[in-house]
C-alpha positions as CSV (number, residue, x, y, z in Angstrom):
1,E,2.0,18.8,2.5
2,E,3.8,15.7,2.0
3,Q,1.0,13.6,3.1
4,A,-1.4,15.3,0.8
5,L,1.0,14.6,-2.1
6,I,1.2,10.9,-1.0
7,F,-2.7,10.8,-0.6
8,D,-3.0,12.3,-4.0
9,K,-0.8,9.6,-5.6
10,A,-2.7,6.7,-3.9
11,L,-6.1,8.2,-5.3
12,A,-4.4,8.5,-8.7
13,I,-3.3,4.8,-8.4
14,L,-6.8,3.8,-7.3
15,N,-8.3,5.8,-10.2
16,N,-6.0,4.2,-12.8
17,I,-7.1,0.7,-11.3
18,T,-10.8,1.5,-11.6
19,Q,-10.6,2.8,-15.1
20,N,-11.0,-1.0,-16.2
21,D,-14.0,-3.2,-15.3
22,D,-11.7,-5.9,-14.6
23,Y,-9.7,-3.9,-12.2
24,K,-6.3,-5.2,-13.4
25,L,-3.5,-5.2,-10.9
26,N,0.3,-5.4,-11.9
27,L,1.8,-5.8,-8.3
28,D,5.5,-5.6,-7.7
29,L,6.5,-6.1,-4.1
30,K,10.0,-6.1,-3.1
31,F,11.2,-6.8,0.8
32,K,14.1,-5.6,2.4
33,N,17.1,-8.1,2.5
34,I,16.5,-9.0,6.4
35,P,16.4,-12.2,8.3
36,V,13.0,-13.8,8.2
37,S,12.6,-13.5,11.9
38,D,12.7,-9.9,11.5
39,Y,9.6,-9.5,9.3
40,S,7.3,-9.8,12.5
41,T,9.1,-7.0,14.4
42,Q,9.5,-4.6,11.3
43,G,6.1,-5.2,10.1
44,I,5.3,-2.8,7.0
45,D,8.8,-1.3,7.4
46,S,10.1,-4.7,5.9
47,I,8.6,-3.5,2.7
48,E,11.4,-2.1,0.4
49,K,9.2,-1.0,-2.6
50,L,5.5,-1.7,-3.7
51,S,4.6,-0.7,-7.2
52,I,0.8,-0.8,-8.6
53,N,0.5,-0.8,-12.2
54,N,3.9,0.6,-12.5
55,Q,3.4,3.4,-10.1
56,D,5.4,3.4,-6.7
57,A,3.0,3.1,-4.0
58,T,5.3,2.4,-1.1
59,E,4.8,5.7,1.0
60,A,1.1,5.8,0.4
61,L,0.9,2.0,1.4
62,K,2.9,3.0,4.8
63,I,0.3,5.8,5.5
64,I,-2.9,4.4,4.5
65,L,-2.5,0.8,5.8
66,P,-2.8,1.7,9.4
67,F,-6.1,3.4,8.7
68,I,-7.4,0.1,6.8
69,M,-6.4,-2.0,9.6
70,F,-7.9,0.0,12.3
71,S,-11.1,0.3,10.3
72,M,-11.4,-3.6,10.0
73,L,-10.6,-3.7,13.7
74,M,-13.6,-1.5,14.3
75,G,-15.8,-3.5,12.1
76,G,-15.8,-1.0,9.3
77,A,-15.3,-1.7,5.7
78,S,-13.2,-4.6,4.9
79,F,-10.7,-5.1,2.0
């Protein structure tokens, strides 16, 4: 149920973006305060918060990004 809510939130964010023909994005990305050398080992967990058009998308990104990466590796849709 929690993942369904996160997917719903991600779809709401995408819907908000596509309401405008220009696809305007207001991105705010904050990383954890860790040594730069740790970013490669922490990967997506090094992100503290991601906001898209003033909506928190942090959890949605952490769930959806692996699917996007897998799709790109398999030659599917690219983003």
